[in-house]
N, C-alpha and C positions, 0 to 999 in steps of 0.2 A: 474511364479509369477511376478507381477509387483510391483515396488516401486515408489511411488509418493512423491515428496518433494516440500513443499511450504516454501521457505527460505527467511527470513527477516534478518535484521541486529541484531535483538534481539534473535529470536528463529527460529528453523526449525521444521515444522510440517511434520512428515513422516507418510505414510500410505502404508501398504502391502495389495495387492489384489491378490486373488487366485480364479480362475474360477469366476471372477466378484463379489466376495464376500470379504468384508473387513476382513482380518485376525487379524490385530491389528494396532493401531496407537500409536505413541510416539513422544517425543520432544527431541531435542538437542539444544545446544547453536547456535545462529545464526551466519552467516558470511556475509560480503559484499565482494563478489568475486573480485571486481575491486581493493580492498585495500590489497589483499593478493597474495603472490606468489603461484605457483602450489604446492610446497612442504609444505607451511603453510596450504593450504586447505587440503592436504592429511593428515597432522599431526592432524588437528582438527577432520576430519572424522574418522581417525583410532582410536583416543582416545574416541570419543563419539558415532559414528554410529556403528562401528564394534561390540562393546559389546552388542548392542541391537539386533543383528542378531543371529538366531539359526542355528545349523548345517544343519537342514532340510529345511531352507529357500532357495529354488531353484529359485533365482531371475534371470530372463532372460531379463527383460526390466526395465529401469530406466527413469523416467520423472522428471527432476529437473528444477524448476522454481525459479529463484533467484534474489535478489537485487544485482545490479552491474553486472549482466550478459549481458553486452551491446556491446560486440565485439566478433568476432570469436576467438580471442586469449584468452580472459577471459573464454569464454564458453569451449574452448579446455582444459584449465587448470582444470576446474571443472570436465569435462568428464574424463580426465586422472586420476585425484585423485579418482573419483568414481570407475573407472576400477581397480585401484590398491587395493581398499578396497573390491570390489565385482567382482572378476575376472570371475564369471559365467555369468555376464551380456553380452548378445550379442548386445543389443541395448541400447544406452545411449543418451538421447535427453535433451540438456540443453538450456533453454530459459529464457527470461526475466519474471519478476513478472507481467509485463503488459499483456503478453500473458496468464499467469495464470488467471488473472482477466477476460480477454476476453473469454477464454474457459469456465470458471466457470459461467460467466453471460449469455453467448450467446449459449453455446454448439456448435452445428454444423450449426447454423444460422448466417447470417451476422448481424452486429449491431454496435452501438457505445458503447464502454465500458470504464469505468473510474475508477481510484483509487482516493479516497479522505480520506487520513489518516493524518499522520504527514506531508507527501508531497502530491502532486496531479499529476495526469497524465491522459492521455486519448488516445483513438485510434479509428480508423475505422477498423473493423474486417470483413473478408470475409467468415467466417465460418470455416476457417482452420488457416489462418495466419493474422497478422497485415499488412494492406496495406497502411495505412496513420497514421501518428503520429505528433501532434503538440508538439514540444519540451517543456517539463515542465519548464526547465531553473533554477530550484531550488528556494528557498524561497526568495532570494534577487531580482532576475529578474523576477520570475514567481511563479509557485506553487499556483496560485490563488485558494482560497477556502480551502486551506489545514490547518491543525492544526497549523503549523508553521507560516503561514501568518495571521491567525486569532489572534494568540498570539502576533505577531509583531504589528499588527494594534491596538490591545487592550492595550498592554503595552505602546505604543506610546501615546495613549489617556490618560492613567493613569498618565504618567510622564509629559505630557503637560497640565494637569488639564482640560481635555475636558469632564470629567464625573462628576456626582454629588459627592460631598465630601464624603458622607456616603458610596457610592458604592466603591469609591477608597479606603477608609479606611478599609472597609470590606475585599477587595481583599488583600491589603498589609498585613493586620493582619493574615488572613487565610493562606497566603503563606509564611509569615515570611520574606517579602522582603522590601527593600528600594531602593531609586534611584541608589545609588552606586553599590549595589549588582546586580541589573538588568543590569546595564551597563557592569559590569565585566563579568557576565555570558554570555552576548550576544557578546561582542567584544574581550574578552581576554581568554575565556575558550572554550574547544572543546564542540561539541554537542549543539550549539546554537539553532539549529532547534528543537531538542527534548525539550530543556528548554522552548522555546517559546510555543511549542505545549502542554506543561504541564498545561497551563491555560484553556484548552478546557473544562474540567469538571466544572470549575467555570462559564464559559460562558453558558454551558448547564443548570446549576442549576439556572442561573439568566437570562434566555432568555426572560422572561417576562418584563425585564427592557427595555424601548424603545431604549436607546442608544446602548445596546448590540444587541437587535434584528436588529436594523438598520445596525450595523457593519457587522453582520453575513450574512444577506440577500444581502447586497451590495457586499460582498466578493464572495458569490456564483454567483451573477449576473456577476461579472467580469470573473469568470471561464467559464460561458456559452458564454459570448461575445468574449473572447480572445482565446478560445480553441474550444468549440463545434461548434460554428458558421462557422468554416472552413471545416467541414465535409459535404459530400453530403447528401442531404435529412434530415438534422438535425432537421428540424421543423416538419417532417412528420413521424418520427420513434422515439420510446422511447429511452431515454438515460439511460443506466444502470450504477450502481455504486457499488463499493466494498470499505470497509474501515469504521473505527469507526466514523469518522466525518460525513460521509454521513448517516450512520446508525442512529446515535443519533440525528442528526439535520434534519431528513427526511422531516418534515413538513415545515421547513424554506427553505430547498432545493427545495421543490415543489413550494413554493411561488416565489422563484427566477426564476425557470423555466417558470412559467406561465407569468411572466413579459416580458420574451424575446420570448415567443411563442413556447416553446417546452414542452415535457412531460417527467417526470421521470418514468422509468420503474422499473425493479428489483433493490432492494437495499439489500445487504447482508454484514455481517461483515467479513467473512473469505472465501477464495476461495476453501478450501479443499472439502466440500460437492459437489460442482459443478465439481471440477476436478475428483472426484471419478466417478461421472456419465459420464463425458466426456470420461474417459479412460476405463470405462466398455464397451463402444460402439466401442472402437478402438482395 
């Protein structure tokens, strides 16, 4: 039996496969492995994963894709914690969420795979592993096109009065915000990236407003120019995306791609269906 995990900071999506058929899927609280010690990861998995497993779940292989799994040390901590919870596992493979995106989007074929949600990331994938990655750098220095950056640009326009007064008032009223609250949430409280990304539904609902459409399409254009243009054959092969921002703004994403001379390929919200298909074949 195989256990697949798609782990984000908010939740972990688990799937059990037996003879290439889905046995069941379930969710537990997310973890960012780079922020926790090995013992803390184990405690979280023991509390939430172990109760979801049955006595006859003969798990031999675990494929864990996680936020923060960015170094051998961190991946080792996760693997050790999983082995303590599931001692029957002979194979434990821990990788980044970017590899999950690549395998879900491209399967066993080479391609350019991207994440575009709260943050953004991209890679060139050879059909098995990531062979090139332009560092995303986070929402302050990079993360072009992400929900956090869209929110940063939009809130900057709101506070600097770059938008029509009625649109600004509509946003501030709908979100219960004022200038001081925005500044406090961005500069003094944790989770600024998630706070900034929380405005994405407003942008989506008002994408027909010229100022919002221009902001979004330009942000996506920066993603292509500063990231995708560094990969081989980027204008001659489709660029694939995973994540809620790409999914809900697909038409604008395609407009931005056309402007720089590339093509958007597959766009999906979640990697799990693609990961299931990938690991059925492995």
